[in-house]
C-alpha positions, 0 to 999 in steps of 0.5 A: 855588287859593290865596287872594290874601292867601296869595299875597302873604304867601308872598314875605314869609315867604321873605324873613323866612326868608332874613333869619333865616338871614343873622342866624344866619350872622353870629352864627356868624361872630362866635362863631367870630372868637375861635377864628379869631384864636387859631388865626391867632396860634398857628399863623399867626405861627410859620409866617410867622416860619419862612418869613421865617427860611428866607430868612436865614442865621440861626445858633444858634451866632452872636449876630449878627442874621440877614441876608437871603440870598434863595433861597440856602438852597434853591438856590445856585450858587457861583463855581466852578459848584457847586450848593449848598443844600437842593434840591442836597443828596442827603441831603434827597432821600433823607429825602423818599424815606424819608418818602414810602415809609414813609407810603405803606406804613404808612398802606396796611397800617394802613388794611387792618388797621384796617378788619379790626379795626373789622369784627370789633369791630363784629360781634356777638361775645362779648368785644367790649368786652374786644377793644376795650380790648385793641386800644387798648393800643399806641395808649395807650403813649407813642411814645418808650416803644414805640419804645424797647421795639421797639428792645430787641426788635430788638437783635441779641443779646438781642432777641426779634425777632432771635431769631425771625429766627435761628430762621427762618434769616432772620438770622445771629448778630449781625445785626438788622433795624434794623442792616441798611440794606436792612431798617431802614426796613421794620422801622420800618414794622412799628413804626408799623403796630403803634403806629397801627393802633388809631387807624385801627380806632377811626375806622373803627369810628365810621364803621361804627356810624353806618351804619343796621342797617336797610340790612343787614336789607333786604339780607339779605331780598333775599338779598344775601351778606356780601360783597355787603353789604360792597361795596354798603353798607359801603364806600360809606357808610364812604367819608367816615370812611375818607377822614378816617382816611387823611388824618389818618394821612397827615399824621401819617406825613409829619411823623413824627420821634420813633419813627425818631429813637429807634430809629435816630437820624440814620441816613441809611437811615431819616432822615425829613424831620423828622429832617433838619430837626432835624439842620440846626437843632440839630446843625448850628446852621443855623437858616435852613437848618432853617427852609427844610426846615420850609417844604418839609415844609409844602409837601409835606404841603399838596400831598399833602393837596390831591391826595388830597382832590381824587382822593377827592372825584372817587371819592365823586362817581362812587360817588354 
């Protein structure tokens, strides 16, 4: 039995513990306030300014102040009954399709390749350090440089990829993968996979190295095969790192601009949402329309992120 003083002191200790945790939480909040303020200033103001400009007729070629036009940049019906605006432009919807297709394909392939590379690097093999260094080379090269390098490799007459395609009978003389509208997007997917697979591999390697080795030793003692260890130990414990890696790459791929623009410019068969936004803002000098494109890109990325995190949370809970 507990003594009476101990019974009386127990609630007091719990109260002191809760007050200490409250003070720690308040202190942490005060320490975070400068960072939150900086984020709001750097990220919040441009976002709000872009949303405002998307409802105006701002034009870079005009010195007049922008005028409020409401939703006309997004959707408008003229007096002749013609639908105009961003949502009525087939070029916008094609850029959305190109971006989504490139994102789903490249992120899926990069995840598979990155996981394979991470498993190899994480294993006890000779030359593991050299392999880890070599795999970083594509990621270390600036995107514009690597895109131009692949552009030369895809060149129809002198490019090595085109030469291989002619030797295999896939291409004729004067043809190239990026010049053909049917294969141009897939050629860009190959470039993106080559460039960003090391990023996925590094993130997944960090997740693999956080898994305790004792679990694998216990599984081997119990007679589990390599495949069973991978299914029962590696994948479930790697799921959080895998989720983070896929979300980062998905957000990055949905905003992709530099690589497709360097290789193909404003070509409609490879135009992404970001390239479409640049075309409206810079080439057409329609800053209001370009801002509305940026707002829609933000909404598309936000919906992808929310949907993916919701589905992934459900899968993680079922796994646990």
